[in-house]
C-alpha positions in Angstrom: 20.7 1.6 2.8 22.4 4.9 3.7 20.1 7.4 2.4 17.1 5.9 2.8 18.4 6.0 7.3 19.9 9.6 6.6 16.9 10.7 6.4 15.2 9.0 9.3 16.7 11.3 11.8 15.7 15.1 12.1 17.7 17.3 10.1 17.3 20.3 7.2 17.1 17.5 4.4 15.0 14.9 6.0 12.4 18.0 6.6 12.8 18.7 2.9 12.1 15.1 1.4 9.2 14.4 3.8 7.7 17.6 2.3 7.6 16.2 -1.0 7.0 12.4 -0.1 4.2 12.8 3.1 2.5 15.8 2.6 1.9 16.2 -1.2 -2.0 14.5 -0.8 -3.1 16.5 2.2 -1.0 19.5 0.5 -3.3 19.7 -1.8 -6.8 19.3 -0.8 -7.2 23.8 -1.0 -8.0 23.3 -4.7 -11.1 21.9 -4.1 -12.2 21.8 -0.2 -13.6 25.4 -0.1 -15.0 24.4 -3.5 -17.3 21.7 -2.6 -18.1 23.2 0.6 -20.1 26.7 -1.0 -21.1 24.8 -3.7 -24.0 26.6 -5.5 -24.8 28.1 -2.3 -25.8 31.9 -1.7 -22.4 33.1 -0.1 -22.6 33.8 4.1 -21.2 34.6 6.9 -22.2 31.9 8.2 -21.3 29.6 5.7 -18.0 31.0 5.1 -16.8 31.7 8.8 -18.3 28.0 9.9 -16.8 26.1 6.7 -13.3 27.3 7.7 -14.1 27.6 11.2 -14.5 23.5 10.8 -11.6 23.2 8.6 -9.4 24.4 11.0 -10.6 21.9 13.5 -11.0 19.0 11.5 -7.3 19.7 10.8 -6.4 20.4 14.4 -8.3 16.5 15.8 -7.9 14.4 12.9 -4.7 15.6 11.4 -2.6 16.9 14.3 -4.1 14.7 17.4 -5.1 11.6 16.0 -2.5 11.0 13.6 0.6 13.7 13.7 0.3 12.7 17.7 -0.9 9.7 18.6 -0.8 7.0 15.8 2.5 8.1 14.9 3.4 6.4 17.9 1.9 3.3 16.5 5.0 2.7 14.0 6.4 -1.4 13.0 9.7 -0.7 13.1 9.5 2.7 11.4 6.7 2.1 9.1 3.4 2.9 9.4 -0.1 2.2 7.4 -2.8 -0.2 8.4 -1.1 -3.4 7.4 1.6 -2.3 9.9 -0.8 -2.0 12.6 -2.5 -4.8 12.6 1.5 -6.7 12.0 1.5 -5.3 15.7 -1.8 -6.7 17.1 -2.2 -9.7 15.3 -0.9 -12.2 17.3 -3.0 -11.2 20.3 -5.7 -10.4 18.3 -6.2 -12.1 15.1 -9.9 -11.0 14.5 -8.7 -8.1 14.0 -7.9 -9.1 10.3 -11.0 -7.8 8.6 -10.6 -4.3 10.0 -7.1 -4.3 8.5 -8.7 -5.8 4.9 -11.5 -3.3 5.4 -9.0 -0.4 5.8 -6.7 -1.9 3.3 -9.1 -2.2 0.7 -10.1 1.4 1.2 -6.7 3.3 1.4 -6.5 1.3 -2.4 -9.5 3.1 -3.0 -8.0 6.1 -2.5 -4.7 5.0 -4.4 -7.5 5.5 -7.7 -9.3 8.3 -7.1 -6.8 10.8 -5.4 -4.2 11.1 -8.9 -7.9 11.9 -10.8 -9.5 14.4 -8.1 -5.9 16.3 -7.7 -4.6 16.8 -11.2 -8.7 17.3 -12.8 -8.4 20.1 -9.9 -5.2 22.0 -11.0 -5.8 21.3 -14.7 -9.1 23.2 -14.4 -8.1 26.4 -13.2 -7.4 26.7 -16.7 -10.8 27.4 -16.9 -10.3 30.9 -15.8 -8.2 31.7 -18.4 -10.8 30.1 -20.8 -13.7 28.2 -20.3 -13.7 26.4 -23.7 -10.7 24.8 -22.9 -10.6 21.3 -22.8 -9.3 19.8 -19.4 -10.4 15.9 -19.7 -7.9 15.3 -22.2 -5.1 16.9 -20.3 -6.4 15.3 -17.0 -6.2 11.5 -18.7 -2.8 12.9 -20.4 -0.8 13.9 -17.2 -2.5 10.8 -15.4 -1.5 8.4 -17.8 2.2 10.2 -18.1 2.4 9.7 -14.4 1.7 5.9 -14.4 4.0 5.3 -16.8 6.6 6.8 -15.1 6.0 4.2 -12.1 8.7 2.0 -14.0 11.6 3.8 -14.4 11.4 5.5 -11.2 11.8 8.4 -9.4 15.8 9.0 -8.6 16.4 11.7 -10.6 12.8 13.9 -10.2 11.9 12.6 -6.7 14.7 14.8 -5.7 13.0 17.9 -6.6 9.8 16.6 -4.7 10.7 18.2 -2.0 11.7 22.0 -3.3 8.4 21.3 -5.2 6.1 21.1 -2.3 8.5 23.6 -0.5 7.4 26.1 -3.2 3.6 25.0 -3.1 3.4 25.9 0.7 4.9 28.7 0.4 2.6 29.4 -2.2 -0.2 28.7 -0.3 0.6 31.0 2.7 1.5 34.3 0.1 -1.7 33.5 -1.5 -3.4 33.4 1.9 -2.0 36.1 3.2 -3.8 37.9 0.1 -6.9 36.6 0.5 -6.6 37.5 4.7 -6.0 41.7 3.7 -9.4 41.4 1.9 -10.9 40.5 5.0 -9.0 40.7 8.1 -12.0 39.6 10.6 -12.1 36.0 9.3 -9.2 35.4 11.3 -12.1 35.1 14.5 -13.7 32.2 12.3 -11.1 29.8 14.2 -13.3 30.0 17.0 -15.3 26.9 17.0 -19.0 28.4 18.0 -19.0 29.2 13.8 -18.1 25.4 13.7 -21.0 24.4 15.7 -23.6 27.2 14.5 -23.3 26.0 10.9 -23.8 22.2 11.7 -26.8 22.9 14.5 -28.4 26.4 12.5 -27.6 26.1 9.1 -29.9 25.1 6.7 -28.4 21.6 5.3 -25.2 22.4 7.4 -24.8 19.0 9.1 -24.5 17.6 5.2 -21.4 19.9 4.5 -19.4 18.0 6.5 -18.5 15.5 3.7 -17.2 18.5 1.9 -14.9 19.7 5.3 -13.7 16.1 5.5 -12.0 16.8 2.7 -9.1 18.8 3.8 -8.2 15.8 5.8 -8.2 12.5 3.3 -3.9 12.7 3.4 -3.9 12.3 6.9 -4.1 8.4 6.3 -1.5 8.6 3.4 0.9 10.4 6.5 0.9 7.0 8.3 1.1 5.1 5.4 4.2 6.7 4.6 5.7 6.8 7.4 8.6 4.4 6.7 10.0 7.0 4.2 11.0 9.6 6.5 10.4 9.5 10.3 8.0 10.3 12.7 10.5 13.2 13.8 10.9 14.8 10.9 6.8 14.4 9.9 6.2 15.9 13.3 7.9 18.8 12.7 7.5 19.8 9.1 3.4 19.4 9.9 4.1 22.4 11.7 5.2 24.3 8.7 2.3 22.9 6.7 -0.6 23.1 8.8 0.3 27.1 9.1 0.5 27.4 5.3 -2.9 25.3 4.6 -4.3 27.0 7.1 -3.5 30.6 5.7 -5.1 29.7 2.7 -8.4 28.7 4.3 -8.5 31.3 5.9 -7.4 33.4 2.7 -10.1 32.1 0.2 -13.0 32.8 3.1 -11.8 36.1 3.2 -12.0 36.2 -0.7 -14.8 34.3 -0.3 -16.9 37.4 2.2 -16.5 39.9 -0.6 -18.6 37.7 -3.1 -21.4 37.9 0.0 -25.0 36.9 -1.0 -23.6 36.1 -4.4 -22.9 32.7 -5.4 -20.2 31.3 -7.2 -20.1 31.2 -11.0 -19.7 27.8 -12.9 -16.1 28.7 -13.6 -15.1 30.4 -10.4 -13.0 28.7 -7.7 -12.0 30.3 -4.9 -8.7 28.7 -4.8 -7.4 30.0 -7.9 -9.6 33.7 -7.3 -6.7 34.4 -4.8 -4.2 34.7 -7.7 -3.1 37.9 -9.7 -4.1 37.6 -13.4 0.2 38.2 -14.1 0.4 34.7 -11.7 -2.6 33.0 -12.6 -1.0 30.7 -15.4 2.0 30.2 -13.2 0.3 29.0 -10.4 -1.7 26.6 -12.8 1.1 25.3 -13.6 2.7 25.0 -10.1 -0.8 23.3 -9.1 -0.3 20.5 -11.7 3.1 19.9 -10.7 2.0 19.9 -6.9 -0.4 17.2 -7.8 2.1 15.4 -9.7 3.8 15.3 -6.5 0.9 14.5 -4.4 -0.4 11.7 -6.7 3.2 9.9 -6.9 2.9 9.5 -3.3 -0.3 8.1 -3.3 1.0 5.3 -6.0 3.8 4.3 -3.7 2.1 4.0 -0.6 -0.4 2.1 -2.8 2.4 -0.3 -4.0 4.1 -0.8 -0.8 0.5 -1.6 1.0 0.1 -4.2 -1.3 3.9 -5.1 -0.7 2.8 -5.9 3.0 -0.4 -7.8 1.9 1.3 -10.1 0.1 3.5 -10.7 3.0 0.2 -11.0 5.4 -1.5 -13.5 1.9 -3.5 -11.2 1.7 -3.1 -10.4 -1.6 -1.4 -13.3 -4.3 2.4 -13.0 -5.3 3.1 -11.1 -7.3 6.1 -9.4 -9.2 7.5 -7.0 -7.2 10.5 -4.3 -8.8 12.7 -1.9 -7.7 13.5 0.9 -10.0 15.6 2.9 -8.2 16.9 3.9 -4.6 15.3 6.4 -3.6 12.8 6.1 -0.6 13.1 2.7 -0.8 10.7 2.9 -4.1 9.0 -0.2 -5.2 7.0 -1.2 -8.7 4.6 -3.6 -8.8 3.8 -3.8 -12.7 0.3 -5.6 -12.5 -1.3 -2.8 -9.7 0.3 -0.2 -11.8 -1.6 -1.2 -14.4 -4.8 -1.7 -12.2 -4.4 1.5 -10.2 -4.1 3.5 -14.0 -7.4 1.6 -15.7 -9.4 2.8 -12.7 -8.1 6.0 -12.5 -9.0 6.8 -16.2 -12.3 5.4 -15.9 -12.6 7.4 -13.0 -12.1 10.5 -15.1 -14.0 9.3 -18.4 -17.3 8.9 -15.9 -17.4 12.1 -13.7 -14.9 14.2 -16.3 -15.1 16.9 -13.6 -13.4 17.3 -9.8 -16.4 18.6 -8.4 -18.0 15.6 -8.9 -15.6 13.5 -7.7 -15.7 15.3 -4.4 -18.8 13.0 -4.0 -16.9 9.5 -4.0 -13.2 10.6 -2.8 -14.4 11.2 0.6 -15.7 8.3 1.9 -13.6 5.5 1.2 -11.0 7.5 3.4 -13.7 8.1 5.8 -13.8 4.5 6.5 -10.3 4.0 6.4 -9.9 6.4 9.4 -12.6 4.5 11.4 -10.8 0.9 10.4 -7.7 2.7 11.9 -9.3 3.9 15.0 -10.7 0.5 16.0 -7.5 -1.0 15.4 -5.7 2.2 17.3 -7.7 1.3 20.5 -6.6 -2.3 20.5 -3.1 -1.0 20.1 -3.3 1.7 23.1 -5.0 -1.8 25.6 -1.9 -3.5 24.4 0.2 -0.7 25.4 -1.5 -1.1 28.5 -3.0 2.8 28.3 -5.5 3.2 30.8 -9.0 1.9 29.9 -10.3 5.3 30.7 -8.0 7.3 28.9 -8.9 4.6 25.6 -12.4 5.1 25.6 -12.2 9.2 26.1 -9.6 9.1 23.3 -11.5 6.7 21.1 -15.1 8.6 21.7 -13.9 11.3 20.5 -12.4 10.0 17.3 -15.1 7.4 16.3 -17.9 10.4 17.6 -16.3 12.8 14.4 -15.5 10.1 12.0 -19.2 8.8 12.3 -20.5 12.2 12.3 -18.3 12.4 8.9 -19.5 9.1 7.8 -23.1 10.2 7.6 -22.6 13.4 5.7 -20.4 11.4 3.5 -22.6 8.5 3.1 -25.2 10.9 1.6 -23.3 11.2 -1.4 -23.9 7.8 -2.3 -26.3 8.2 -5.0 -24.0 11.1 -6.3 -21.3 9.3 -6.7 -19.7 7.8 -3.1 -20.6 4.1 -4.9 -17.8 4.3 -7.1 -15.8 4.8 -3.9 -16.6 2.2 -2.3 -17.5 -0.6 -5.5 -13.9 0.0 -5.7 -12.6 -0.7 -2.7 -15.0 -3.2 -2.6 -13.1 -5.3 -5.2 -10.0 -5.1 -3.2 -11.8 -6.1 -0.2 -13.0 -9.4 -1.9 -9.5 -10.2 -3.8 -7.7 -9.9 0.4 -10.6 -12.1 1.6 -10.7 -14.8 -1.1 -7.0 -14.5 -0.5 -7.2 -14.8 3.2 -9.7 -17.6 3.2 -8.0 -20.0 0.7 -4.5 -19.9 2.9 -6.9 -20.9 5.8 -8.4 -23.8 3.9 -5.0 -24.6 2.3 -3.4 -25.6 5.8 -5.4 -28.1 6.1 -3.6 -29.8 3.3 0.0 -29.3 4.2 1.9 -32.1 6.0 5.6 -31.7 6.8 7.9 -34.5 7.5 11.4 -35.0 9.2 13.9 -35.1 6.9 16.4 -37.4 9.0 13.7 -39.8 8.6 14.6 -40.4 4.7 18.4 -38.5 5.1 19.8 -41.8 4.2 17.4 -42.7 0.9 18.4 -39.1 -0.2 22.2 -39.7 0.4 21.7 -42.8 -1.6 20.0 -41.4 -4.5 23.1 -39.1 -4.4 25.2 -41.8 -4.8 23.1 -44.2 -7.5 25.0 -43.5 -10.5 22.9 -46.0 -12.8 20.7 -42.7 -12.7 21.1 -39.7 -15.3 21.9 -37.1 -12.7 19.1 -34.1 -12.7 21.4 -31.9 -11.0 24.6 -30.4 -9.5 22.4 -28.5 -6.6 18.7 -29.8 -6.8 17.0 -26.4 -4.6 13.4 -26.5 -3.7 11.3 -23.9 -1.9 10.5 -25.1 1.6 7.6 -23.3 3.9 8.6 -25.5 6.5 9.5 -23.4 10.2 11.7 -25.8 11.4 14.9 -26.7 10.3 14.6 -30.4 10.2 11.6 -30.3 8.4 10.2 -30.3 4.4 6.6 -30.2 2.9 5.9 -34.1 2.4 5.6 -33.3 -1.1 9.6 -32.2 -1.7 10.1 -35.8 -0.5 7.4 -37.1 -2.7 9.0 -35.4 -6.1 12.7 -36.2 -5.1 12.6 -39.9 -4.3 9.4 -41.1 -5.9 7.4 -38.7 -8.5 10.9 -38.7 -10.7 14.0 -39.5 -8.8 16.0 -37.1 -9.1 19.6 -37.4 -8.4 22.1 -34.4 -7.5 25.5 -34.2 -5.6 23.6 -31.8 -3.1 19.9 -31.1 -2.4 19.2 -27.6 -1.1 15.9 -26.9 1.3 15.5 -23.1 1.0 13.2 -21.2 3.5 12.5 -17.4 2.9 11.2 -15.3 5.7 10.1 -12.1 5.4 10.7 -9.7 8.4 9.1 -6.8 9.7 12.7 -5.1 8.8 12.8 -3.4 5.4 16.0 -3.8 4.4 17.1 -7.2 6.1 19.7 -9.0 4.4 20.8 -12.2 6.5 20.8 -16.2 6.5 21.4 -19.3 7.9 22.8 -22.7 7.2 22.1 -26.1 8.7 23.9 -29.3 7.2 21.4 -32.3 7.8 23.9 -34.5 5.7 27.8 -33.4 5.1 28.5 -32.7 1.1 24.8 -33.7 0.6 21.8 -32.3 2.1 21.4 -28.8 3.4 18.8 -26.1 4.8 19.5 -22.6 4.3 17.6 -19.7 5.8 17.2 -16.3 3.9 16.0 -13.6 6.2 15.0 -10.4 3.6 13.1 -7.5 4.5 10.0 -6.8 3.0 11.4 -4.0 0.8 14.3 -6.8 -0.6 13.7 -7.5 -4.1 14.2 -11.2 -3.7 17.0 -13.4 -6.2 17.1 -16.0 -4.4 19.6 -17.6 -7.7 22.2 -14.9 -7.1 21.9 -15.5 -2.8 22.1 -18.7 -2.9 25.5 -18.9 -5.5 26.4 -16.3 -3.0 25.8 -18.9 0.1 27.5 -21.6 -2.0 30.3 -20.0 -2.3 31.3 -18.4 1.0 30.4 -22.6 2.6 33.2 -23.6 0.1 35.8 -21.0 1.0 34.8 -22.0 5.3 35.1 -25.5 4.4 31.9 -26.7 5.2 31.0 -28.1 2.1 33.5 -29.7 -1.0 32.5 -30.0 -4.5 34.2 -32.7 -5.5 35.8 -32.2 -9.1 34.8 -36.1 -9.9 31.0 -34.6 -11.2 32.7 -31.4 -13.1 33.5 -31.2 -16.9 36.7 -30.0 -15.7 38.6 -28.9 -12.2 38.1 -25.4 -11.7 38.2 -24.1 -7.9 35.5 -21.5 -9.5 32.9 -23.3 -10.8 30.5 -24.4 -8.5 28.2 -26.3 -10.6 24.8 -26.2 -12.3 21.4 -25.3 -10.5 17.7 -26.9 -10.7 15.0 -25.0 -9.0 11.5 -27.2 -8.6 8.6 -25.0 -8.5 5.9 -27.3 -6.6 2.6 -25.7 -7.8 -1.2 -26.9 -6.4 -4.0 -27.5 -8.6 -7.2 -27.9 -7.7 -7.7 -31.8 -7.4 -11.3 -33.0 -8.7 -11.6 -35.2 -5.8 -12.4 -32.0 -3.4 -16.0 -32.0 -2.3 -15.6 -28.9 -0.2 -18.9 -26.6 0.9 -19.8 -24.3 -2.3 -18.7 -21.5 -0.6 -15.3 -22.5 -0.1 -15.0 -24.1 -3.9 -15.5 -20.8 -4.8 -12.7 -19.1 -2.7 -10.2 -21.7 -4.0 -11.7 -21.8 -7.6 -11.1 -17.9 -7.7 -7.4 -18.3 -5.8 -6.3 -20.4 -8.1 -7.7 -17.9 -11.1 -5.8 -14.9 -9.5 -2.7 -17.1 -9.3 -2.7 -17.4 -12.9 -2.8 -13.7 -13.3 -0.2 -12.5 -11.1 3.0 -13.8 -12.5 5.2 -17.2 -12.3 6.8 -18.1 -8.9 10.1 -17.8 -10.2 9.3 -14.0 -11.1 8.5 -13.1 -7.2 11.8 -15.5 -5.9 13.8 -13.9 -8.6 14.7 -17.1 -10.3 16.5 -17.4 -13.9 13.8 -19.4 -15.7 15.7 -21.5 -17.4 17.2 -23.1 -13.9 13.1 -23.6 -13.2 11.2 -27.1 -13.3 7.6 -26.5 -12.4 6.2 -29.9 -11.2 2.4 -29.8 -10.7 0.7 -31.4 -7.3 -3.0 -32.6 -6.6 -4.5 -29.9 -4.1 -6.7 -32.4 -2.2 -8.6 -30.5 0.7 -11.4 -32.7 1.6 -12.0 -35.6 -0.6 -14.9 -36.8 -1.9 -17.0 -39.2 0.4 -16.3 -43.1 -0.3 -18.3 -44.9 -3.1 -19.4 -48.0 -2.8 -18.1 -49.7 -6.2 -19.2 -53.5 -6.7 -17.2 -55.2 -8.9 -19.9 -57.8 -10.9 -19.5 -61.0 -13.2 -19.8 -60.9 -16.8 
């Protein structure tokens, strides 16, 4: 993936791409932050100066210090996000899985709410031109097109993301400077005393923290998308991004001070008020494009999040597609459909971005808290001094708990929607996690060598019809000389399957994103072979094709010989037919599980039926796949006393 590696290092191209990929979410926050802070309140110096001061120090503490300076160091081989952070800790701190699940669920809720509020905020700028323009249908159309476009990738349009966001941030700065000229004294609002006065003395000032928090909602996405661009590009480009954001917030504050003593009209938004009339339509168009870029980045981040959750057994396996090579983009059809339905529901429920603000901050606030908890353990693992860890965490925890308190005040006004969405994903991940723990009781591995003679005899028994030239089983055994007992039962007992070659294949997903390696272990020459694929977590699994390449290479090196006796014609390029046997579990009626475990397993089995077939997960041709069902007996029923009576 040369393109991927070329933008990891600090470069002009890398900085430009970073603007388009990383900062879309946080970069579009000026559209709605000050509208949320002011609301219907009477505009005053205390409110405006205090609001912009809170925004500046939130961007400094939360985004710059916590995420850009500290958390970007907690990368997992270049990848970021709550699950990547957990992977760095799971061997030593397994119980942190709960924090990772909660953080992941909250981030998924963000993937639904962000496109809704961002696009709505931009389109509602049309109200400044004509208040009768219906914005909801336009928002629904744009949102639907964004999700529809995911299946074809962003290879062409994606290259324009960087230049588009460069125009966007430059526009923010220019508009901000124009607003500052109207009231230059607002620059003094950077002084933190104004933030303190707002929170301590302004009536209901502390409750405004929920609105202030919206300026930092993209910080978690910034960390999640780290793997696309590299930390150096993120840190350097953040300097420009923060300057543009701060200038725009100060400019909005400057314009608001011209409205001192009044309230905002129903269709008045400080962001669009900075634009001269001749530029308004163009400004709305640029804003809309910027929110599309921001939505695209958040949706791509959600796909990455789910793919990492699948690897951690926190999501059922799903079909993962790679529509383009740009940014190593992945596409998960079922997740895309779920996000689209959720986004449409949010738009229809709230209708206006001002109403969505109540739901927007709460989920990300909780996600940030979970990241802070994981960060504490990461610093401990890195052997940072305990006093420094306590000092750092105390600052972030206090700030985030203050934001959480304020966001919880909006719970009844829409905050519950964010928690409801997140709860669905959290429940889904917990079910998958708990099911994996329960299933471990069943799996039994046996030594292949103890059955090697039987397999060789079966392979040479011409009295049985040949099942396939190459019979392939996918195994989860970690040791090369072991397989699941159910595999040998399928070959030797359930229906004896004669084959020229028995292949036991493992697929190990590595922490590296683009690893493509394999090892081959010959258990019985020209008969039983173990192959272990090591594939990066962003590599599309095409096991049928990969195994064919392995066989061709092993034939060329003389490691195996394809006896022409078994083939219809002698062709050195003909390697025979394949048959993959997928062993699927079904919950046996013989189980006597506790009610909670029974519910978990029933739910898990139902989810597996929805999320697609194994042949699609592993990239197998359905025409060469045979599925076999085996009963999943985890905890058999207690023995019953059945007596025979004489007739």
